[in-house]
N, C-alpha and C positions, 0 to 999 in steps of 0.2 A: 278435953273431952274427947275420949276417938268417936270413929266415924259410929260407931252403934248406938253411942251416946245420942249423937245428932238425929239420927235415925230414930232414936226413941222421940226426941223433940218432936220432930217431924207429925210423930201420930199421935201422940199427944194434942199437937195442933187441927191436927183431921177429926179425933175425935172430941176436941171440944167443941167445931163447929157441926159435924154432925149431932150431936148433943142438944145446942140451940133450933139446929133446926127440928128436930123433932118436939122440940118443947114451945116451940113457935110456930107451928103449920101454919098458922093463915097471916102471920106476922104481926110485927107488935101495936099492938090500940092506940094509937097517938107515941108521943117518947117515951120514951124504955129507956132509963142510966145503964138497967142491966142491960138490956141486950146490946147494948153500944158497947159498954165494955165487953160483954162475951166474945160480941164476932170480930174486937179490935183482939184481942189478946189471944186470939184463936189463932186469926192471922200474923201478928206479928210473932203469937209461938213458931209456926208452921215456915215461917219464912226465914226464920233465924236458923231454925233445926235445918231448914235448907241450905244456907250459908253455908252453915258450919261441915256441911256431911258433901258440898262441893269441893268445898276450902279446906279438906282436911288432910292430905298431901302437902297442903304448902304451898300450890299451884295457884301462880297470879290467872294463868286461864281455869280454871276454877272459879276465884272471883268474879270474872270479866261473863261464863255462862250464866252465875247466879245476877247480876246486875240484868244482864238482859233479860232473863225472864221475868224478873221485877217490874222493868219495863214495859215488855211483852202480857203483861199481866196487869199492869195499868192502865193500858191502852185498850183492851177488851174490854174494863171496867167502863170507862170511858166513852164508847163507842155502844155499851150498854144502856147506859145510863142518856147516851144523846135519846137516842131511841126512845123511851121513857119520856122524857121529857118533850120531844116533839111532839108524842103524839098526846102528851092533857094540855101541854098549851092548845094545839088542834082540836080537842074536844071541847073545851072552855072555852075558843073563841066561836066554833059551832051553836052553842049552848047560847054565849050571849046575845048573839047574830040574833041567832031564830027564838028570842026569850025561853029559852027552857031551862029550869030550874038548875042549879049549877049545886046545891048541897050533892045528892046522889054522883055526880063526877069526884066533888072532891072528895066525898069521904071515901072512895073507891081507890084514888091515888094517895089517899092520906093510912090507908091500910096494907101499901105496896112493903113488900119483903127487904128492902133497899130503906132505912130507915133516912137517907138522905133524901131521898125522890118523898116520901114520906111526911117527912118532917115541914119543906120546903111546899108541899100539897097546901097543907093548914096553915101558911103565914101566906100563902096566895090567897086562900080564899078569906082568912081575917081582912088584908089588905081590898080585897075588891070587895066587902061586906060594908067596907067604909071607904068607901067610894072613887078607894085610887082607879084610875084608869091601869090596864091585863099592860101593857109593854112597861111602864112602870112595877108595876107588881112585880113582870118575872127582871127586872134590871135590879132592882132590890133583891129581889131575891139569886142573883145572881147566876140562871139558869142558862147553863153554857147549848143559846139556839146556835143556827147555820143564820149568813150574815142576811139572806132570804127572808128567814120568818123573823126577824126582829127590823128588818127595815118595813114589814108586813105593819107590825104590828103597832109600829112611829106611828105611819101613817096613817094612821086607825084613830089614833085618837081623838079628830073630832068621827063623831059615828058618824060616818058618811058613806053610803053605799057604792058607791063608784070605785071607792078602794079598797074591795075584796081582800081580804088575806090568800085567799087561794087565786085568783090573780094574779097581786102583784110578787108572792113568793114562787111563779109559776108552776111548771110541771111537776109536782113535788115525786111524781114516784121516777122520772127517768132523776132527777136531781140525789134522790138517795141513792137509786144503782148506781148513777156515777160516782158519787163519794165512798160508797162499797166497794167501787172496783178500784178506784184509786188506795183505800187502805187495805187492799188486800193485797195489789200489787206491790205494792213501798217494804207490805210486812213480807211481803216472800222471798224482795229482793236484800232486804237485809237480814232476812234468815238463812240465802244463801251468800250475805259477804261476813257474816259471823262468823261460817262453819268452813268458809274458804280459810278467814283470817285463825282457826281454832287447827284447825288440821295443818295450816303450813306453819305455824307458832311450835306445835309440838313435835313434827318433822326436823325443825331443826333446833330447839331447846332442846328434846329428850334419845331424841334417836340418830342424829347427826351425830355429837361428841360420844355415845357408845358405840357407832360402827366403825369413830376414827380411829377410839383404840382397837378393838378387835387388828383392823390392818394393821397398826402400829406394831401392835408386839410379834404378825406373823413377819414384819419385815416385807410388806405385799406392795407394791412399785400401783402406786394414787397415779391414776390421769387425772388428766388436768381440769376435767367437769366437774371431778368429787375434792380437789380442791378449792374451786370454787364454791363449792355446798360448804365446805370447812370454814372460808374464810367468811362467809354468807354467816352459818351459825354464830360466828363467834362476836360476829358486827352486830347481830340480831337479839343477841341473849346482852347487847350493852345497850342497844336504843329499845327493848321491849315495853320499859313505862312512856316512852314519847308517843311511842305504836298505837299502845294501847289506847291513853289519852287524844290521839287523831282519830282513830274509829271510833270511842265515844261522841266527838265533837263533833263528824260527819252523822252519825245516826240522831245526835242532837237536832243538826242545823235539817236533814230529810225530814223527821220527823215534826218539827215547828212547822215546813213548807206543807206537811199534808195535811198538820191540824190546821192550819189557816184558810186553806182550801175545802175541807168538810168539817171543819167545827165553826166557832166563832170567834176568831182571835177580833180584836175590833182593833187594832195597830198593823200595819202595813209594817213589818220586818226591814230591817233593811237588805236589799238584794233578794230576799226569799220572798218581799214583799210584792216586789215588780214581775214575778213569776205568772201572779193568779189578776195582775189589773185589771187583766184585759174580762176576767171576769163579773170584775164590780161594774168592767161598762154594759157588758152584757146583762145585768142587772139594773141598771138604771138605765137602758131601752127600753127592758119588759114595763119595770115601773112605767115609764110614758105612754105606753100605751092603754091602761085603762083607761087614764085621763081625757086622752083622745078622743074618746069615742063619746066619750060626753062631752064633748065640744069646748073644754077647758084651756085656758092658756098654755103655752107652755113654758113660761117665763115662770108663772106661778108654779105650775106644778115641777118645776126644776129646783126651784127655790126650798118649797118646800121635803123636796127630798135631800137636796145642801143640808137645810137643819136637821133632818128624822136621820140622815144616816149612819150607822154603829161608825165606823172605820172614819178618823178625823184628818187622817191624809186627801182623804179621798172626798168628803164632802170639804174640804181646801178646796179642792180641786174643782169640784163642781160651781161652789163659790164664788170661784172667779169667774168659769163660761157664764154664771149670771152676767154676773157685772160685763163682760163684753159684748152678750144681748142688748142689755140694757142699754149701751150706749151704741145700739143697732147695728151689734153685725149681726152673720146668720147662726140660730141655734147649733146648727153640724157644722158649723166652721168655727164654732167656739168651745165644743168637745171635740173636735178634733183639737184647736191649738194647746188644751190640759191634756193633752193624749188618754182620753176615755174613748175613742175609737182610732180605727185609721182612714187614710186618705181614702181607702175602698169603699167603706162603713158613710164617710160623709156623700160620697157619690150616692149612692145607693138609694140613701137616707131623701134626700134634696129629690131625684125624680121618681120618690114615691109623692112625695110631698105635691110635684106638680101632677101628675095625676087621681092625686087627695084616694090614696092607695095609702097611707103614711103609719096608722094601728097597723094594720097587717102586716106592712115589711118591719115594722120595728120586732113585733113578736115573733116571726121567724128569722132576724137579724139575730135577735139574742141567743137563739138556739141555735142558730148557725156558730156562731163563735162560741158555744159552748160545746156544741161538738168536734168543736177543729181545736180545742184546749183537751178538750178530753184523750182528742188523737193522739196529738202530740204527744202528750205526759204518755199514753201506752205505747207509743213508737219508740219514745227517749225511753222507756224502762226496758222493752223488747233488747233495742242496742246497748244499754248496759249490761243485759244479762248476758246476751251471746259475748261483749268483752271480758264479761267478771268468767263463764265458761272456756274460753280458748284460754283465757290466761292462768287457769287454774290446772285446765287440762295439762297448757303447757308443763308447768313446773311440776305435773306428777308425774309426766313424762321425762323430763331433764332429773329428776328425780330419784326414777331408777333406773336410767341409762348408768347414774353418777356411781349409785352402792353396788347394783346388781351385775356389774359388770367383773369391778376387782372381788366381792365376795364371789362369783361364780370363776373368777383363776385362781383363786384362795382354794376351794373346795378342789378343783380337779389339779391343783400343785400336791395337796394333800396325799389324792387317790393313789 
């Protein structure tokens, strides 16, 4: 099929999606198989046509661009759904706490234009009417909530006003802003890396061989730097597929790290999970502050957090800390031994405990940890961005010197 045929597929997919939008202006009324099939068919035709149009020239770079476009679209969809899910759970938990009727809230979300959100809202409503706890209903519906929201809902299973979702969840506006900033900065970096990789690949695979033929046909003497680029082009063509796979693997690792930071990853993945273990420690400190204001024992509170924490590896660390505390060790030293807090954090908490100002110190320390982690992440992104720009700029400068000098010399000789 030609490029025009693939472009027609793209237009067909867009037309089908627009038609579905016009027919279902207020969204589907409950589970609708026709709506679901038409939406899936529209997006499938659109992306198949887009893949064909990008790969019509037989270039692997076009296929790589299509994969990057598909991954970006999926990440944007996940971000959109995550915001909708958080809004729905916040509204449901508030209605349950204030003893407001859930029917209107669930009905509003069940008519959402996204069938995945509407169907899960209906299932959650059905399970809540059957007496299931909200945390169990969210887990059964596989709603990807952030770790703080999951912990808050789980700790509220016994309806205890001292463990409100808003308190355990922390400052939600700041958390949401932090997650969106991390997502935006990482996406921008990945986009810059992709553009640099694509441009470099195009120059080395398409342009350099043609320039080499031109220079050879006229018998122009090639300088050393031009020879280096010619050898680099030959090697690059041989190792192009491993380089593409390496870039996709890098995108996967970075995406996994951002997903674990900003979304609902319940597992601390190897290496990646260690990047954010300090954020888990900050969430544990904030969760301790709420019960301590009501004079609840630290050991019992930590034990409850360990039983409810969504990440198995972190929950195991908390349980080890609880066992040390029951053996007589100070609770701050126990958290330090399992590497949930730093030595400086332990000293601050002990000092705050001596002056009976521990809840305030826990709140402030948790926010300070989150700010430091976010600041370090931004510093890392800025550093990588500077290195990337300098490397790409050096490549462009070397490329121009390598081929503009012999071409100018050739044009001078021809005159």
